Backbone bond lengths (Angstrom), bond angles and torsions (degrees), N, CA, C in turn:
res aa  C-N    CA-C-N  psi(-1)  N-CA   C-N-CA  omega(-1)  CA-C   N-CA-C  phi
1 M - - - 1.446 - - 1.545 109.61 -
2 A 1.329 116.54 133.70 1.463 121.24 -179.65 1.502 108.96 -80.79
3 I 1.313 115.92 143.89 1.466 123.05 174.06 1.558 106.79 -96.55
4 I 1.317 116.00 124.82 1.470 121.15 179.97 1.529 107.80 -100.54
5 T 1.308 115.24 121.34 1.514 121.59 179.66 1.530 106.01 -90.34
6 P 1.348 117.13 131.89 1.452 120.91 175.95 1.526 110.71 -58.05
7 T 1.308 116.87 144.96 1.481 123.55 177.37 1.545 109.78 -62.76
8 I 1.296 117.17 -43.52 1.463 121.43 179.46 1.495 109.50 -117.34
9 R 1.353 118.24 122.80 1.430 117.73 -176.08 1.541 107.19 -154.08
10 I 1.356 115.23 164.27 1.457 121.93 174.56 1.526 105.03 -109.40
11 F 1.400 114.79 124.59 1.428 120.50 -177.53 1.533 107.04 -147.99
12 D 1.346 115.80 133.55 1.440 123.57 175.67 1.562 111.18 50.29
13 R 1.345 113.16 49.44 1.520 122.47 178.13 1.518 112.55 60.93
14 R 1.368 118.57 24.36 1.433 122.37 177.85 1.551 109.14 -127.83
15 L 1.355 117.07 143.53 1.438 121.64 171.50 1.537 105.38 -93.86
16 L 1.330 116.72 119.74 1.471 121.32 -175.57 1.523 109.34 -113.25
17 V 1.309 115.12 139.84 1.471 123.52 170.71 1.515 106.59 -123.54
18 K 1.328 116.09 114.31 1.460 122.00 -175.44 1.517 110.38 49.66
19 D 1.319 116.57 46.93 1.484 125.88 -179.45 1.531 114.20 60.82
20 R 1.332 119.27 16.68 1.432 124.88 173.79 1.520 109.69 -101.89
21 T 1.294 121.12 123.33 1.456 125.92 -176.17 1.523 109.43 -69.92
22 I 1.345 115.55 122.47 1.501 121.49 176.31 1.513 109.41 -103.96
23 L 1.319 117.42 -44.74 1.484 121.67 178.75 1.534 107.51 -126.22
24 T 1.356 115.40 141.13 1.446 121.25 172.32 1.533 107.76 -114.12
25 N 1.263 119.29 170.52 1.459 125.01 178.19 1.515 112.23 59.27
26 V 1.333 117.78 35.28 1.465 120.92 -179.86 1.555 105.60 -66.61
27 T 1.326 117.09 130.90 1.440 121.99 -166.18 1.528 115.39 -75.89
28 G 1.353 118.85 -26.23 1.419 119.65 176.29 1.526 112.62 120.21
29 N 1.319 121.48 -22.75 1.455 119.39 179.51 1.549 111.24 -92.87
30 E 1.340 116.82 5.32 1.443 120.80 177.24 1.574 110.36 -78.39
31 I 1.297 114.52 146.17 1.464 119.45 177.39 1.531 107.43 -132.82
32 T 1.342 116.48 149.07 1.436 121.59 173.12 1.535 108.76 -111.92
33 T 1.292 115.52 138.99 1.484 122.13 178.87 1.503 107.93 -127.91
34 S 1.304 117.74 127.07 1.487 122.83 179.67 1.534 108.69 -64.78
35 G 1.318 114.12 152.70 1.474 119.88 174.14 1.542 111.49 -74.38
36 T 1.342 118.70 -16.76 1.443 120.63 179.12 1.539 108.18 -130.74
37 A 1.321 116.53 152.18 1.437 120.62 -179.89 1.518 111.67 -94.65
38 S 1.339 118.51 -19.57 1.446 121.43 -173.27 1.549 115.97 -91.93
39 S 1.281 117.92 -17.36 1.480 119.52 -176.02 1.544 108.80 -157.24
40 P 1.383 115.40 162.00 1.471 117.99 173.60 1.505 110.69 -57.76
41 S 1.337 116.72 145.39 1.438 122.90 -178.94 1.496 110.76 -121.14
42 E 1.333 117.96 152.45 1.458 121.69 177.42 1.526 111.90 -82.67
43 G 1.281 119.58 -1.17 1.440 122.31 176.75 1.532 111.44 -133.57
44 V 1.331 115.53 160.24 1.463 120.09 179.37 1.521 109.73 -141.60
45 F 1.313 114.97 161.95 1.454 124.45 167.93 1.518 104.71 -98.45
46 L 1.305 118.37 126.38 1.442 123.74 177.70 1.524 107.95 -102.05
47 G 1.306 116.12 120.26 1.457 119.89 -175.99 1.524 109.09 -132.29
48 A 1.336 116.15 -169.70 1.456 121.28 179.31 1.519 108.62 -145.27
49 E 1.310 116.86 151.71 1.476 122.12 177.26 1.511 107.33 -113.64
50 F 1.353 113.64 144.59 1.458 119.26 179.87 1.531 110.38 -133.67
51 D 1.318 116.50 151.15 1.446 120.91 178.93 1.487 113.00 -76.32
52 Q 1.336 117.93 -27.90 1.468 120.13 -178.31 1.550 110.75 -118.10
53 D 1.345 114.18 145.18 1.453 118.66 173.04 1.500 110.76 -76.83
54 N 1.327 117.47 140.01 1.446 122.92 179.03 1.524 109.14 -155.15
55 N 1.301 119.45 152.86 1.426 121.62 175.17 1.504 113.89 -76.05
56 R 1.288 119.00 -10.57 1.447 123.19 177.72 1.529 111.25 -151.14
57 H 1.306 114.90 129.88 1.473 121.08 176.23 1.538 107.06 -126.08
58 V 1.326 118.19 135.62 1.420 122.67 171.33 1.500 108.06 -99.69
59 V 1.376 117.46 124.40 1.438 120.65 -169.91 1.492 109.00 -122.63
60 P 1.338 118.08 109.00 1.448 119.36 170.54 1.547 109.79 -77.68
61 L 1.326 115.31 109.97 1.496 118.75 -174.91 1.503 112.59 -81.30
62 G 1.304 118.95 -21.62 1.444 121.36 -177.10 1.535 110.35 140.18
63 K 1.305 115.66 -171.89 1.457 120.31 -177.61 1.531 109.93 -103.59
64 L 1.337 117.75 124.18 1.455 123.50 179.88 1.523 107.65 -74.35
65 Q 1.328 117.25 133.16 1.411 119.82 -171.06 1.549 111.22 -131.89
66 D 1.312 116.68 121.50 1.515 123.43 170.45 1.508 113.67 51.53
67 V 1.325 118.37 44.45 1.437 120.56 178.33 1.551 109.82 -137.85
68 L 1.280 114.61 152.49 1.484 119.60 169.44 1.547 105.90 -92.68
69 F 1.319 117.14 148.47 1.454 118.86 179.72 1.533 111.62 -134.29
70 F 1.279 113.67 157.63 1.454 123.04 172.15 1.520 106.33 -130.43
71 S 1.264 118.19 125.10 1.502 121.41 -179.06 1.523 109.98 -126.00
72 C 1.292 116.08 151.82 1.435 123.40 168.40 1.532 106.75 -116.20
73 F 1.305 116.86 130.81 1.456 120.24 -175.75 1.535 108.96 -135.76
74 R 1.326 111.60 153.60 1.474 118.85 178.07 1.515 108.59 -87.61
75 F 1.363 116.76 123.55 1.436 119.97 179.47 1.511 112.40 -110.95
76 K 1.330 117.62 -16.32 1.483 123.75 170.59 1.476 105.67 -140.39
77 L 1.306 116.64 169.00 1.452 119.98 -173.66 1.539 112.61 -55.03
78 W 1.356 118.93 -37.99 1.447 120.02 -176.31 1.527 113.36 -113.07
79 W 1.296 119.84 4.52 1.455 123.51 -174.64 1.518 112.11 -117.15
80 I 1.338 116.23 146.89 1.442 122.67 178.74 1.525 105.90 -129.32
81 D 1.348 119.03 146.80 1.423 123.72 178.52 1.491 109.29 -136.00
82 Q 1.330 119.27 171.91 1.439 122.94 -177.59 1.488 110.74 -115.17
83 K 1.387 116.24 157.63 1.468 121.81 177.13 1.523 105.40 -149.54
84 M 1.341 115.72 140.10 1.445 121.38 174.10 1.486 109.56 -121.81
85 G 1.317 117.42 152.27 1.466 121.69 179.59 1.508 112.16 -177.79
86 N 1.370 116.43 -169.45 1.415 119.50 178.73 1.498 112.17 -140.68
87 R 1.312 119.60 12.23 1.466 123.61 175.41 1.503 109.76 -125.90
88 G 1.321 116.43 141.91 1.460 119.80 178.87 1.509 113.52 -59.11
89 S 1.332 118.10 -29.95 1.471 121.31 -179.60 1.515 111.52 -67.27
90 E 1.343 118.44 -17.01 1.450 121.23 179.57 1.527 112.64 -88.42
91 I 1.273 118.79 -4.92 1.503 120.16 178.47 1.509 106.82 -76.00
92 P 1.332 115.36 125.63 1.468 121.15 -174.54 1.532 113.11 -72.03
93 M 1.300 116.66 156.62 1.463 120.59 168.42 1.461 106.67 -63.42
94 E 1.333 117.23 158.60 1.482 123.49 178.25 1.520 112.29 65.33
95 T 1.330 118.72 24.31 1.456 120.92 176.18 1.494 110.40 -64.31
96 Q 1.326 116.51 127.38 1.486 120.84 -177.03 1.527 109.91 -94.47
97 F 1.320 117.66 -36.04 1.480 118.88 172.59 1.530 108.35 -153.42
98 L 1.335 113.42 155.86 1.436 121.53 -175.56 1.548 109.25 -134.91
99 L 1.319 115.44 126.17 1.466 122.21 171.76 1.515 109.00 -107.20
100 V 1.326 116.04 140.81 1.456 118.79 179.82 1.568 108.54 -125.85
101 E 1.298 115.14 148.52 1.464 121.57 -179.52 1.567 108.12 -121.32
102 I 1.323 113.71 129.55 1.452 121.06 178.14 1.499 107.86 -118.69
103 K 1.328 118.62 130.75 1.451 121.65 -176.74 1.509 113.99 -111.69
104 Y 1.347 117.90 -22.42 1.455 118.45 -169.79 1.535 111.22 -83.63
105 G 1.353 115.66 119.94 1.453 119.80 169.84 1.511 116.10 82.61
106 Y 1.300 118.57 -7.59 1.460 121.39 -179.69 1.515 110.00 -132.29
107 D 1.328 116.10 139.59 1.491 119.26 175.31 1.524 108.56 -72.31
108 H 1.322 115.87 -34.74 1.512 119.28 178.21 1.512 108.71 -156.91
109 L 1.251 115.98 164.01 1.472 123.15 174.20 1.529 111.00 -127.79
């Protein structure tokens, strides 16, 4: 029987996409949830689990490594804006979603 490895997974404190490291130093409370329940998916929701309920949690997801990103973030209660960059320190607070681009060694991810 063949073992199928998920396309997106957390392994050895790294977030991997097709075995390419996207984040390092992943802290351990992160979870990945597939977009579908019936089969492996090419995308995931990245979340976090906490022991205590709170109206705000600050989550260090890990270190962004060698990727370009595009993020959409909330800057006012009803408004969202975009930001592009290549360092994790450039990702704005209140980021709602993050897209990453990897060019080395893969035609696509």
